[in-house]
PDB file of N, CA, C and O in Angstrom, chain B, residues numbered from 101:
ATOM      1  N   MET B 101      13.533   4.159  -3.945  1.00  0.00           N
ATOM      2  CA  MET B 101      12.721   2.620  -3.286  1.00  0.00           C
ATOM      3  C   MET B 101      11.857   2.633  -2.486  1.00  0.00           C
ATOM      4  O   MET B 101      11.451   3.411  -1.623  1.00  0.00           O
ATOM      5  N   ASP B 102      11.534   1.396  -2.970  1.00  0.00           N
ATOM      6  CA  ASP B 102      10.607   0.745  -1.251  1.00  0.00           C
ATOM      7  C   ASP B 102      10.842  -0.809  -1.391  1.00  0.00           C
ATOM      8  O   ASP B 102      10.963  -1.455  -2.432  1.00  0.00           O
ATOM      9  N   LEU B 103      10.886  -1.366   0.275  1.00  0.00           N
ATOM     10  CA  LEU B 103      10.751  -2.788   0.028  1.00  0.00           C
ATOM     11  C   LEU B 103       9.342  -2.436   0.090  1.00  0.00           C
ATOM     12  O   LEU B 103       9.029  -1.280  -0.197  1.00  0.00           O
ATOM     13  N   VAL B 104       8.153  -3.552   0.537  1.00  0.00           N
ATOM     14  CA  VAL B 104       7.123  -3.512   0.126  1.00  0.00           C
ATOM     15  C   VAL B 104       6.631  -4.744   0.721  1.00  0.00           C
ATOM     16  O   VAL B 104       6.548  -5.378  -0.331  1.00  0.00           O
ATOM     17  N   ILE B 105       6.251  -5.544   1.592  1.00  0.00           N
ATOM     18  CA  ILE B 105       5.822  -7.005   2.393  1.00  0.00           C
ATOM     19  C   ILE B 105       4.172  -6.547   2.369  1.00  0.00           C
ATOM     20  O   ILE B 105       3.483  -5.528   2.395  1.00  0.00           O
ATOM     21  N   ARG B 106       4.059  -7.805   2.313  1.00  0.00           N
ATOM     22  CA  ARG B 106       2.288  -7.229   2.942  1.00  0.00           C
ATOM     23  C   ARG B 106       2.009  -9.304   2.412  1.00  0.00           C
ATOM     24  O   ARG B 106       2.068  -9.910   1.342  1.00  0.00           O
ATOM     25  N   ILE B 107       1.705  -9.730   3.916  1.00  0.00           N
ATOM     26  CA  ILE B 107       1.033 -10.976   4.123  1.00  0.00           C
ATOM     27  C   ILE B 107      -0.545 -10.454   4.768  1.00  0.00           C
ATOM     28  O   ILE B 107      -0.994  -9.496   5.397  1.00  0.00           O
ATOM     29  N   ASN B 108      -1.123 -11.971   4.064  1.00  0.00           N
ATOM     30  CA  ASN B 108      -2.339 -11.680   4.228  1.00  0.00           C
ATOM     31  C   ASN B 108      -2.342 -13.157   6.071  1.00  0.00           C
ATOM     32  O   ASN B 108      -1.707 -14.165   6.380  1.00  0.00           O
ATOM     33  N   LEU B 109      -3.573 -12.231   6.754  1.00  0.00           N
ATOM     34  CA  LEU B 109      -3.471 -13.238   7.846  1.00  0.00           C
ATOM     35  C   LEU B 109      -4.747 -13.995   7.946  1.00  0.00           C
ATOM     36  O   LEU B 109      -5.266 -14.065   9.060  1.00  0.00           O
ATOM     37  N   ASP B 110      -5.044 -14.292   7.424  1.00  0.00           N
ATOM     38  CA  ASP B 110      -6.361 -15.303   6.515  1.00  0.00           C
ATOM     39  C   ASP B 110      -6.258 -16.679   7.018  1.00  0.00           C
ATOM     40  O   ASP B 110      -7.204 -17.394   7.347  1.00  0.00           O
ATOM     41  N   SER B 111      -5.073 -16.958   7.041  1.00  0.00           N
ATOM     42  CA  SER B 111      -4.579 -18.272   6.944  1.00  0.00           C
ATOM     43  C   SER B 111      -4.852 -18.868   8.064  1.00  0.00           C
ATOM     44  O   SER B 111      -4.946 -18.053   8.982  1.00  0.00           O
ATOM     45  N   ALA B 112      -5.095 -20.441   8.521  1.00  0.00           N
ATOM     46  CA  ALA B 112      -5.475 -21.366   9.552  1.00  0.00           C
ATOM     47  C   ALA B 112      -3.822 -21.260  10.530  1.00  0.00           C
ATOM     48  O   ALA B 112      -3.861 -21.882  11.592  1.00  0.00           O
ATOM     49  N   ALA B 113      -2.822 -20.724  10.297  1.00  0.00           N
ATOM     50  CA  ALA B 113      -2.185 -20.953  10.216  1.00  0.00           C
ATOM     51  C   ALA B 113      -1.507 -19.392  11.233  1.00  0.00           C
ATOM     52  O   ALA B 113      -0.357 -19.249  11.648  1.00  0.00           O
ATOM     53  N   PHE B 114      -2.684 -18.429  11.388  1.00  0.00           N
ATOM     54  CA  PHE B 114      -2.713 -17.842  12.805  1.00  0.00           C
ATOM     55  C   PHE B 114      -3.818 -17.204  13.206  1.00  0.00           C
ATOM     56  O   PHE B 114      -4.239 -16.065  13.406  1.00  0.00           O
ATOM     57  N   GLU B 115      -4.177 -18.446  13.261  1.00  0.00           N
ATOM     58  CA  GLU B 115      -5.219 -18.229  14.677  1.00  0.00           C
ATOM     59  C   GLU B 115      -4.595 -18.456  15.418  1.00  0.00           C
ATOM     60  O   GLU B 115      -3.375 -18.620  15.396  1.00  0.00           O
ATOM     61  N   GLY B 116      -5.455 -18.524  16.395  1.00  0.00           N
ATOM     62  CA  GLY B 116      -4.569 -18.259  17.921  1.00  0.00           C
ATOM     63  C   GLY B 116      -4.279 -16.832  18.525  1.00  0.00           C
ATOM     64  O   GLY B 116      -4.830 -16.113  19.358  1.00  0.00           O
ATOM     65  N   ALA B 117      -3.037 -16.744  17.633  1.00  0.00           N
ATOM     66  CA  ALA B 117      -2.015 -15.853  18.240  1.00  0.00           C
ATOM     67  C   ALA B 117      -1.259 -15.076  16.607  1.00  0.00           C
ATOM     68  O   ALA B 117      -0.039 -15.235  16.559  1.00  0.00           O
ATOM     69  N   PRO B 118      -1.699 -14.528  15.725  1.00  0.00           N
ATOM     70  CA  PRO B 118      -1.115 -14.669  14.092  1.00  0.00           C
ATOM     71  C   PRO B 118      -0.303 -13.662  14.442  1.00  0.00           C
ATOM     72  O   PRO B 118      -0.393 -12.891  13.487  1.00  0.00           O
ATOM     73  N   HIS B 119       0.758 -12.987  15.566  1.00  0.00           N
ATOM     74  CA  HIS B 119       1.725 -12.501  15.498  1.00  0.00           C
ATOM     75  C   HIS B 119       2.716 -13.376  15.416  1.00  0.00           C
ATOM     76  O   HIS B 119       3.557 -12.864  14.676  1.00  0.00           O
ATOM     77  N   VAL B 120       3.146 -14.622  15.844  1.00  0.00           N
ATOM     78  CA  VAL B 120       3.832 -16.138  16.113  1.00  0.00           C
ATOM     79  C   VAL B 120       3.808 -16.279  15.182  1.00  0.00           C
ATOM     80  O   VAL B 120       4.978 -16.458  14.843  1.00  0.00           O
ATOM     81  N   GLU B 121       2.960 -16.358  14.062  1.00  0.00           N
ATOM     82  CA  GLU B 121       3.048 -16.565  13.433  1.00  0.00           C
ATOM     83  C   GLU B 121       3.944 -15.313  11.340  1.00  0.00           C
ATOM     84  O   GLU B 121       4.538 -15.655  10.318  1.00  0.00           O
ATOM     85  N   ALA B 122       3.617 -14.490  11.703  1.00  0.00           N
ATOM     86  CA  ALA B 122       3.837 -13.081  11.145  1.00  0.00           C
ATOM     87  C   ALA B 122       5.101 -12.607  11.688  1.00  0.00           C
ATOM     88  O   ALA B 122       5.622 -11.623  11.165  1.00  0.00           O
ATOM     89  N   ALA B 123       5.601 -13.129  12.574  1.00  0.00           N
ATOM     90  CA  ALA B 123       7.171 -12.459  13.139  1.00  0.00           C
ATOM     91  C   ALA B 123       8.095 -13.763  12.357  1.00  0.00           C
ATOM     92  O   ALA B 123       9.262 -13.661  11.979  1.00  0.00           O
ATOM     93  N   ARG B 124       7.026 -15.250  12.217  1.00  0.00           N
ATOM     94  CA  ARG B 124       8.579 -15.891  11.557  1.00  0.00           C
ATOM     95  C   ARG B 124       8.232 -15.928  10.526  1.00  0.00           C
ATOM     96  O   ARG B 124       9.095 -16.362   9.764  1.00  0.00           O
ATOM     97  N   ILE B 125       7.363 -15.681  10.093  1.00  0.00           N
ATOM     98  CA  ILE B 125       7.487 -15.279   8.283  1.00  0.00           C
ATOM     99  C   ILE B 125       8.612 -14.363   7.965  1.00  0.00           C
ATOM    100  O   ILE B 125       9.558 -14.791   7.304  1.00  0.00           O
ATOM    101  N   LEU B 126       8.575 -12.820   8.492  1.00  0.00           N
ATOM    102  CA  LEU B 126       9.304 -12.051   8.628  1.00  0.00           C
ATOM    103  C   LEU B 126      10.960 -12.271   8.829  1.00  0.00           C
ATOM    104  O   LEU B 126      12.038 -11.965   8.318  1.00  0.00           O
ATOM    105  N   ARG B 127      10.371 -13.026   9.949  1.00  0.00           N
ATOM    106  CA  ARG B 127      11.893 -13.163  10.906  1.00  0.00           C
ATOM    107  C   ARG B 127      13.336 -14.530   9.421  1.00  0.00           C
ATOM    108  O   ARG B 127      14.549 -14.536   9.214  1.00  0.00           O
ATOM    109  N   GLY B 128      12.396 -15.176   8.987  1.00  0.00           N
ATOM    110  CA  GLY B 128      12.721 -15.534   7.813  1.00  0.00           C
ATOM    111  C   GLY B 128      13.215 -14.978   6.316  1.00  0.00           C
ATOM    112  O   GLY B 128      14.089 -15.563   5.676  1.00  0.00           O
ATOM    113  N   LEU B 129      12.587 -13.854   5.875  1.00  0.00           N
ATOM    114  CA  LEU B 129      12.779 -13.107   5.106  1.00  0.00           C
ATOM    115  C   LEU B 129      14.109 -11.937   5.402  1.00  0.00           C
ATOM    116  O   LEU B 129      14.941 -11.679   4.532  1.00  0.00           O
ATOM    117  N   VAL B 130      14.116 -11.454   6.465  1.00  0.00           N
ATOM    118  CA  VAL B 130      14.855 -10.790   7.368  1.00  0.00           C
ATOM    119  C   VAL B 130      16.822 -11.645   7.193  1.00  0.00           C
ATOM    120  O   VAL B 130      17.912 -11.136   6.929  1.00  0.00           O
ATOM    121  N   ARG B 131      16.302 -13.361   7.572  1.00  0.00           N
ATOM    122  CA  ARG B 131      17.569 -13.910   7.379  1.00  0.00           C
ATOM    123  C   ARG B 131      17.583 -14.036   6.314  1.00  0.00           C
ATOM    124  O   ARG B 131      18.596 -13.501   5.865  1.00  0.00           O
ATOM    125  N   GLU B 132      17.137 -14.367   5.749  1.00  0.00           N
ATOM    126  CA  GLU B 132      17.660 -14.304   3.621  1.00  0.00           C
ATOM    127  C   GLU B 132      17.919 -13.724   2.718  1.00  0.00           C
ATOM    128  O   GLU B 132      18.454 -14.091   1.671  1.00  0.00           O
ATOM    129  N   ILE B 133      17.273 -11.974   3.300  1.00  0.00           N
ATOM    130  CA  ILE B 133      17.971 -11.117   3.180  1.00  0.00           C
ATOM    131  C   ILE B 133      19.272 -10.466   4.436  1.00  0.00           C
ATOM    132  O   ILE B 133      20.065  -9.557   4.190  1.00  0.00           O
ATOM    133  N   ASP B 134      19.214 -10.912   5.201  1.00  0.00           N
ATOM    134  CA  ASP B 134      21.188 -10.697   5.871  1.00  0.00           C
ATOM    135  C   ASP B 134      21.970 -11.695   5.696  1.00  0.00           C
ATOM    136  O   ASP B 134      23.040 -11.609   6.299  1.00  0.00           O
ATOM    137  N   THR B 135      21.758 -12.865   4.907  1.00  0.00           N
ATOM    138  CA  THR B 135      22.309 -13.848   4.231  1.00  0.00           C
ATOM    139  C   THR B 135      23.380 -13.492   3.120  1.00  0.00           C
ATOM    140  O   THR B 135      24.604 -13.629   3.110  1.00  0.00           O
ATOM    141  N   ASN B 136      22.476 -12.980   2.177  1.00  0.00           N
ATOM    142  CA  ASN B 136      22.521 -12.862   0.703  1.00  0.00           C
ATOM    143  C   ASN B 136      22.975 -11.093   0.342  1.00  0.00           C
ATOM    144  O   ASN B 136      23.063 -10.703  -0.822  1.00  0.00           O
ATOM    145  N   GLY B 137      23.244 -10.106   1.625  1.00  0.00           N
ATOM    146  CA  GLY B 137      23.438  -8.309   1.427  1.00  0.00           C
ATOM    147  C   GLY B 137      22.311  -7.998   0.027  1.00  0.00           C
ATOM    148  O   GLY B 137      21.224  -8.414  -0.375  1.00  0.00           O
ATOM    149  N   SER B 138      23.324  -7.037  -0.359  1.00  0.00           N
ATOM    150  CA  SER B 138      22.541  -6.822  -1.509  1.00  0.00           C
ATOM    151  C   SER B 138      22.122  -8.083  -2.568  1.00  0.00           C
ATOM    152  O   SER B 138      20.900  -7.999  -2.691  1.00  0.00           O
ATOM    153  N   ASP B 139      22.404  -8.718  -3.024  1.00  0.00           N
ATOM    154  CA  ASP B 139      21.788  -9.600  -3.487  1.00  0.00           C
ATOM    155  C   ASP B 139      20.693 -10.960  -2.737  1.00  0.00           C
ATOM    156  O   ASP B 139      20.180 -11.860  -3.402  1.00  0.00           O
ATOM    157  N   GLY B 140      20.570 -10.809  -1.478  1.00  0.00           N
ATOM    158  CA  GLY B 140      18.818 -10.907  -0.918  1.00  0.00           C
ATOM    159  C   GLY B 140      17.814  -9.936  -1.268  1.00  0.00           C
ATOM    160  O   GLY B 140      16.682 -10.295  -0.945  1.00  0.00           O
ATOM    161  N   LEU B 141      17.916  -8.403  -2.038  1.00  0.00           N
ATOM    162  CA  LEU B 141      17.042  -7.144  -2.044  1.00  0.00           C
ATOM    163  C   LEU B 141      16.452  -7.684  -3.406  1.00  0.00           C
ATOM    164  O   LEU B 141      15.238  -7.657  -3.610  1.00  0.00           O
ATOM    165  N   ASP B 142      17.822  -8.431  -4.816  1.00  0.00           N
ATOM    166  CA  ASP B 142      17.955  -8.593  -5.668  1.00  0.00           C
ATOM    167  C   ASP B 142      17.249 -10.241  -5.927  1.00  0.00           C
ATOM    168  O   ASP B 142      17.253 -10.906  -6.963  1.00  0.00           O
ATOM    169  N   ASN B 143      16.921 -10.432  -5.162  1.00  0.00           N
ATOM    170  CA  ASN B 143      15.865 -12.283  -5.146  1.00  0.00           C
ATOM    171  C   ASN B 143      14.084 -12.199  -4.785  1.00  0.00           C
ATOM    172  O   ASN B 143      13.089 -12.887  -4.556  1.00  0.00           O
ATOM    173  N   LEU B 144      14.666 -10.565  -4.967  1.00  0.00           N
ATOM    174  CA  LEU B 144      12.683 -10.232  -4.524  1.00  0.00           C
ATOM    175  C   LEU B 144      12.441  -9.950  -5.869  1.00  0.00           C
ATOM    176  O   LEU B 144      13.284  -9.594  -6.692  1.00  0.00           O
ATOM    177  N   PRO B 145      10.706 -10.207  -6.137  1.00  0.00           N
ATOM    178  CA  PRO B 145       9.838 -10.693  -5.274  1.00  0.00           C
ATOM    179  C   PRO B 145      10.206 -11.625  -4.816  1.00  0.00           C
ATOM    180  O   PRO B 145      11.177 -12.117  -5.390  1.00  0.00           O
ATOM    181  N   ARG B 146       9.727 -12.291  -3.710  1.00  0.00           N
ATOM    182  CA  ARG B 146       9.785 -13.369  -3.188  1.00  0.00           C
ATOM    183  C   ARG B 146       7.946 -13.657  -1.979  1.00  0.00           C
ATOM    184  O   ARG B 146       7.389 -12.933  -1.154  1.00  0.00           O
ATOM    185  N   LYS B 147       7.582 -15.260  -2.617  1.00  0.00           N
ATOM    186  CA  LYS B 147       5.967 -15.132  -1.950  1.00  0.00           C
ATOM    187  C   LYS B 147       6.927 -15.937  -0.440  1.00  0.00           C
ATOM    188  O   LYS B 147       7.933 -16.638  -0.325  1.00  0.00           O
ATOM    189  N   LEU B 148       6.059 -15.417   0.358  1.00  0.00           N
ATOM    190  CA  LEU B 148       5.940 -15.794   1.324  1.00  0.00           C
ATOM    191  C   LEU B 148       5.224 -16.577   1.636  1.00  0.00           C
ATOM    192  O   LEU B 148       4.042 -16.359   1.369  1.00  0.00           O
ATOM    193  N   VAL B 149       5.578 -17.854   2.344  1.00  0.00           N
ATOM    194  CA  VAL B 149       4.789 -18.831   2.259  1.00  0.00           C
ATOM    195  C   VAL B 149       4.753 -18.707   4.300  1.00  0.00           C
ATOM    196  O   VAL B 149       5.703 -18.431   5.033  1.00  0.00           O
ATOM    197  N   ASP B 150       3.382 -19.012   4.677  1.00  0.00           N
ATOM    198  CA  ASP B 150       3.133 -19.214   6.501  1.00  0.00           C
ATOM    199  C   ASP B 150       3.716 -21.540   6.395  1.00  0.00           C
ATOM    200  O   ASP B 150       3.820 -22.197   5.359  1.00  0.00           O
ATOM    201  N   VAL B 151       3.922 -22.022   7.788  1.00  0.00           N
ATOM    202  CA  VAL B 151       3.955 -22.742   7.856  1.00  0.00           C
ATOM    203  C   VAL B 151       3.655 -24.298   7.375  1.00  0.00           C
ATOM    204  O   VAL B 151       4.279 -25.328   7.119  1.00  0.00           O
ATOM    205  N   ASN B 152       2.029 -23.705   7.429  1.00  0.00           N
ATOM    206  CA  ASN B 152       1.361 -24.870   6.224  1.00  0.00           C
ATOM    207  C   ASN B 152       2.054 -24.688   5.317  1.00  0.00           C
ATOM    208  O   ASN B 152       3.066 -25.297   5.664  1.00  0.00           O
ATOM    209  N   GLY B 153       2.277 -24.227   4.259  1.00  0.00           N
ATOM    210  CA  GLY B 153       3.314 -23.855   3.327  1.00  0.00           C
ATOM    211  C   GLY B 153       2.246 -23.814   1.973  1.00  0.00           C
ATOM    212  O   GLY B 153       2.197 -24.422   0.904  1.00  0.00           O
ATOM    213  N   ASN B 154       1.036 -22.248   2.950  1.00  0.00           N
ATOM    214  CA  ASN B 154       0.445 -22.170   2.329  1.00  0.00           C
ATOM    215  C   ASN B 154       1.218 -20.511   1.183  1.00  0.00           C
ATOM    216  O   ASN B 154       2.149 -19.756   1.465  1.00  0.00           O
ATOM    217  N   ALA B 155       0.773 -20.524   0.581  1.00  0.00           N
ATOM    218  CA  ALA B 155       1.608 -19.011  -0.130  1.00  0.00           C
ATOM    219  C   ALA B 155       0.390 -17.776   0.499  1.00  0.00           C
ATOM    220  O   ALA B 155      -0.809 -17.854   0.228  1.00  0.00           O
ATOM    221  N   VAL B 156       1.077 -16.532   1.479  1.00  0.00           N
ATOM    222  CA  VAL B 156       0.242 -15.871   2.364  1.00  0.00           C
ATOM    223  C   VAL B 156       0.587 -14.339   2.007  1.00  0.00           C
ATOM    224  O   VAL B 156      -0.096 -13.358   2.301  1.00  0.00           O
ATOM    225  N   GLY B 157       1.713 -14.359   1.358  1.00  0.00           N
ATOM    226  CA  GLY B 157       2.225 -13.022   0.560  1.00  0.00           C
ATOM    227  C   GLY B 157       3.142 -12.643   0.126  1.00  0.00           C
ATOM    228  O   GLY B 157       3.865 -13.538  -0.311  1.00  0.00           O
ATOM    229  N   THR B 158       3.652 -11.279  -0.026  1.00  0.00           N
ATOM    230  CA  THR B 158       5.179 -11.080  -0.885  1.00  0.00           C
ATOM    231  C   THR B 158       5.501  -9.911  -0.503  1.00  0.00           C
ATOM    232  O   THR B 158       4.880  -8.871  -0.282  1.00  0.00           O
ATOM    233  N   ALA B 159       6.353 -10.169  -0.466  1.00  0.00           N
ATOM    234  CA  ALA B 159       8.108  -8.616  -0.299  1.00  0.00           C
ATOM    235  C   ALA B 159       8.743  -8.499  -1.742  1.00  0.00           C
ATOM    236  O   ALA B 159       9.166  -9.248  -2.623  1.00  0.00           O
ATOM    237  N   LYS B 160       8.601  -7.337  -1.534  1.00  0.00           N
ATOM    238  CA  LYS B 160       8.920  -7.007  -3.269  1.00  0.00           C
ATOM    239  C   LYS B 160       9.567  -5.438  -3.145  1.00  0.00           C
ATOM    240  O   LYS B 160       8.925  -4.608  -2.501  1.00  0.00           O
ATOM    241  N   VAL B 161      10.520  -5.155  -3.616  1.00  0.00           N
ATOM    242  CA  VAL B 161      11.596  -3.859  -4.018  1.00  0.00           C
ATOM    243  C   VAL B 161      10.515  -3.575  -5.557  1.00  0.00           C
ATOM    244  O   VAL B 161      10.410  -4.304  -6.543  1.00  0.00           O
ATOM    245  N   VAL B 162       9.716  -2.023  -5.211  1.00  0.00           N
ATOM    246  CA  VAL B 162       9.102  -1.009  -6.134  1.00  0.00           C
ATOM    247  C   VAL B 162       9.882   0.214  -6.758  1.00  0.00           C
ATOM    248  O   VAL B 162      10.922   0.348  -6.113  1.00  0.00           O
ATOM    249  N   GLY B 163       9.821   0.822  -7.403  1.00  0.00           N
ATOM    250  CA  GLY B 163      10.310   2.080  -7.847  1.00  0.00           C
ATOM    251  C   GLY B 163      12.183   1.806  -8.043  1.00  0.00           C
ATOM    252  O   GLY B 163      12.870   2.805  -7.831  1.00  0.00           O
ATOM    253  N   LYS B 164      12.912   0.516  -8.425  1.00  0.00           N
ATOM    254  CA  LYS B 164      13.885   0.585  -8.875  1.00  0.00           C
ATOM    255  C   LYS B 164      14.457   0.755 -10.476  1.00  0.00           C
ATOM    256  O   LYS B 164      15.667   0.808 -10.697  1.00  0.00           O
TER     257      LYS B 164
END
């Protein structure tokens, strides 16, 4: 099985320093998976949201 993370960098939250917003989103996902253990992966798919509240991607497990 695979963990697939897709983030669209076209929203305003990524202007200027896209790595900062991408890292913030990924840290939130990692924190959720780490806190919830295997249940963190079971809670996927998950919508990924930028700092402005816009849906910018997804995280999901495929092939299980």
